[in-house]
C-alpha positions, 0 to 999 in steps of 0.5 A: 469398872467398865462392863457391857451386857446384852439383855434379849427382848422378845415380843409375841403378839396374837389376835383373835376375835377382836382381842390382841394379847401380847407377851414380852420376855426379858432374858438377862442371862441370870433370869427371865422376866415376862410381861403380859398385855391385852387390847380389845377393839370396841365393836363400834371402832374401826378394826385396825389391827396395828393399833391392838398390837401397839396397845397390847405391846405397850401394856406388856412392856409396862407390866415388865417394867413394873416387875423389873423394878420390883426385882431391883428393889428387892436387890437394893434392900438385900444390900441394905440400900432400900428405901429409908421409909415404908413409902416408896420414893418416886423414880427419876431425878431426886428433888433438890434438898433430898 
């Protein structure tokens, strides 16, 4: 079964007094998830707004990724495909013999 989906991602950044905040929204068509991230400029460091943007945005995307993984885990469990133990398995390539 072939299928194609488009999920929309929007990133919002704001900066005030050396603090950059990011919000990223993921719209899947059936749900919307939001991630947040913050970056603060050390007063002793040079003020480079692009670095604050990158840090805050990456933290927001990381937060969003964790939330999306929790949704996927709940969905897997609801169809009986959750982890066999209470300890969550690492994500990625399975280890040999598993």
